[in-house]
Phi, psi and omega in degrees: 000126187287135173286145176222153177221158177258129177252124177238123191238138163278089190280000178291343175254133182304320185292326179292326179300314182298316176298312181298323179298317178296320181294319180298319178296315176298314177293323175301315176298333178268003172090023181246113175271144188253146169259132186223144175308140185305320186282357183245354186297318184295343184275354185244157185295143180246356178272069181245169179310143180309131179084000184247011177301144170308141180259118181289142177221155173267159183275076177240162188303335180258017182296334183257009179300123171097345183276158183283316189204150169256117180261126188247130172242103186160206181253194185294326171306314183290322180294318176297329174295320180291324180302323183301325181270326181281332187296307183302335185263356182070023185273129176290150186246132181240112184262133173247114186284113174244015180256228181259260183291314179054058186294327179282340183291142180267338187231157174253176181298332186281345176253022177302316182302318182299317182293319179296316178304320183293325174297314184297312188271346179075018186262082177205162180261162179231134181238131181272133175244136182299145176232168182239146172265139181233134184228129177253119182250123182244125179306129182077006179223165179290151177285149173242140187241150170202195186207167178208142170272311179268300178204157173243126186233130170266113184241154169293153183255344180242119184301325183274356185247148173274145171267124180260121185228161163234135176258132182241142179228120179059039174079012179233140179292138179257312178194164173220147182198168169270138186201176170274346177160175173227131178245152174239130187230149172274170173308318180300319182284352185290347178256010177245240187298325180298318179301314182294337183273003183097009181281161183278158164282130182241126177303140181309325180279001174275120182272109181197171172234146179253140171240113187235113177288149180242116181046060183270144182264080182196156175290318181255087186219035183270161172295144178233147176248125187236173183295145177295339180276353180288154173247132181249136176229147178238108178263133179266134181305124185289350180258007184258209185249160184291162180226176174221137175273127184236119179247120178063016185066018181233322182245127184240149175219128175297146177232096185285165175308135181094349184280167183226136172248119180252133190234135178202162179295139180263156177276353184250102185278173169263133180258122183246142181277139175238124183277336181205162183274084186253129174307138178299327181299325178291324181295314181300317181296317184287315188290319184259006182050052186280143185286103184230022187298332186270001184291135178243356181086184186285142176273351184284121176297149179296145175294122181293345185292000000 
């Protein structure tokens, strides 16, 4: 039985296409056939061993069914694109950062060979990351649902207008204010939009949800960290202006005045590949280029026991 993997590439850059071509050849020679989005197949080599040509697929929910892993060549946006397909199938995602920060990626260009070898040999660990379900409830209309790995953000649609909202936690009102928006983030998303908006960095193994107001006009408008079992709701003032729900910068749902956005932990995680047991502290230092040059470590000798 032929082994298969899904390859997702940020193909807008010529250099990425060249990297992808090399990956396709190596995996084909190792007996792993790749599924690739139909509009990207023509950009990759076709002179491969018989029967190992890339299989074009469309971006539908079962595109990753039956593959071993989703290999991502690009930045965090490309990885989030792959996660949309991998999550329903329970397929792990291995990111190689060819973008800028690439916080979700496990490997950088210099460790591309290690990542490809891990796919060939199956030698990697898998880490589950919390996701959120998001439901937009409109009086008199059906609810619309989506999900997020990083964050779900209720944002204003008119630049010159404030969005008036009330934030609710576990069925009780917490506070209300005018703002540019309110986002709810997972620990994974704490280093993305929530971080830029002034939220705290949360270690991935901490199970929690973050609620971060965006440019709120209020005395109590600090980020809060709540239980992962809590339910968050954001109600848009029926006398105010419309908003939009944006999940991971990819999926959007209109939120008219008077609508309610309900957010809660999902039972379906995203599975990320880890090539090595690296402390999250080291990842933070490396990705954000944090200044640690004077560090000498603990002066306490190790316990001999």
